[in-house]
C-alpha positions as CSV (number, residue, x, y, z in Angstrom):
1,M,17.4,-1.6,30.0
2,S,15.0,0.2,27.8
3,S,15.2,3.7,26.1
4,Q,12.6,5.7,24.6
5,I,13.0,8.4,22.0
6,V,11.3,11.6,22.0
7,L,10.2,13.0,18.7
8,L,10.5,16.8,18.1
9,N,8.0,16.5,15.2
10,T,6.4,14.1,12.7
11,E,5.4,14.7,9.2
12,H,2.8,12.7,7.6
13,K,3.0,13.1,3.7
14,Y,0.3,11.5,1.6
15,G,-1.4,11.6,-1.9
16,T,-3.1,9.5,-4.5
17,S,-0.1,8.5,-6.6
18,S,2.9,6.7,-5.7
19,G,5.8,9.0,-4.7
20,A,3.7,12.2,-5.3
21,Y,2.7,13.4,-1.7
22,T,0.4,16.4,-2.2
23,K,-0.8,16.7,1.2
24,Q,0.9,16.9,4.8
25,E,-0.2,16.6,8.4
26,Y,2.3,17.7,11.2
27,D,2.6,16.6,14.9
28,E,5.1,19.3,16.3
29,L,4.8,18.3,20.1
30,F,7.5,16.5,21.9
31,V,6.0,12.9,21.7
32,K,7.0,9.4,22.3
33,N,3.7,7.9,20.6
34,H,1.5,9.9,18.0
35,S,-1.4,9.4,15.9
36,V,-2.9,11.4,12.8
37,S,-6.4,12.0,11.7
38,L,-6.8,12.7,8.0
39,Y,-10.0,14.5,6.6
40,N,-11.8,15.0,3.5
41,L,-10.6,11.8,1.8
42,S,-12.2,10.7,-1.3
43,S,-14.1,7.3,-0.9
44,G,-13.1,4.4,-2.8
45,T,-9.5,5.9,-3.5
46,K,-6.0,4.5,-3.1
47,Y,-3.7,6.7,-0.9
48,Y,0.0,6.3,-0.5
49,F,1.9,7.8,2.5
50,V,5.2,8.2,4.4
51,V,6.1,9.2,7.7
52,K,9.0,11.6,8.6
53,S,10.3,12.0,12.0
54,I,12.9,14.2,13.7
55,D,14.2,13.6,17.1
56,L,15.5,16.1,19.9
57,S,19.0,15.7,18.5
58,G,18.1,16.7,15.0
59,N,18.6,13.1,13.6
60,S,15.7,12.4,11.0
61,A,14.2,9.3,9.4
62,E,11.5,8.7,6.8
63,S,9.6,5.4,6.4
64,S,9.1,3.4,3.6
65,E,5.9,4.2,1.2
66,Y,2.7,2.5,2.6
67,S,-0.8,2.7,1.2
68,F,-4.4,2.2,2.0
69,T,-7.7,2.6,0.3
70,T,-10.8,4.1,1.8
71,S,-14.0,2.4,1.7
72,G,-16.7,3.1,-1.0
73,A,-19.3,6.0,-1.0
74,L,-21.9,5.8,2.0
75,K,-25.3,4.4,0.7
76,V,-28.5,6.3,1.9
77,F,-31.7,4.1,1.4
78,D,-35.3,6.0,1.5
79,T,-37.6,3.4,3.2
80,G,-40.6,5.6,2.4
81,S,-41.5,5.7,6.1
82,P,-42.0,9.0,7.8
């Protein structure tokens, strides 16, 4: 028998310094799975993040800290062709 946990909301906290999360994104729907899109990130920058979720019973849990680095700046080349 398997059970699924339905989450009341999920908070994604992130920032450019370990342990200092200056931005948040929320998913406030009753969900079993979720994802989040982050916009306006700086290129070539390391970000740290944690995820905190609350279930329908009010139980909450926060993940360990993870990190990712965005790719470098987009390069544009002028070939001189019209």
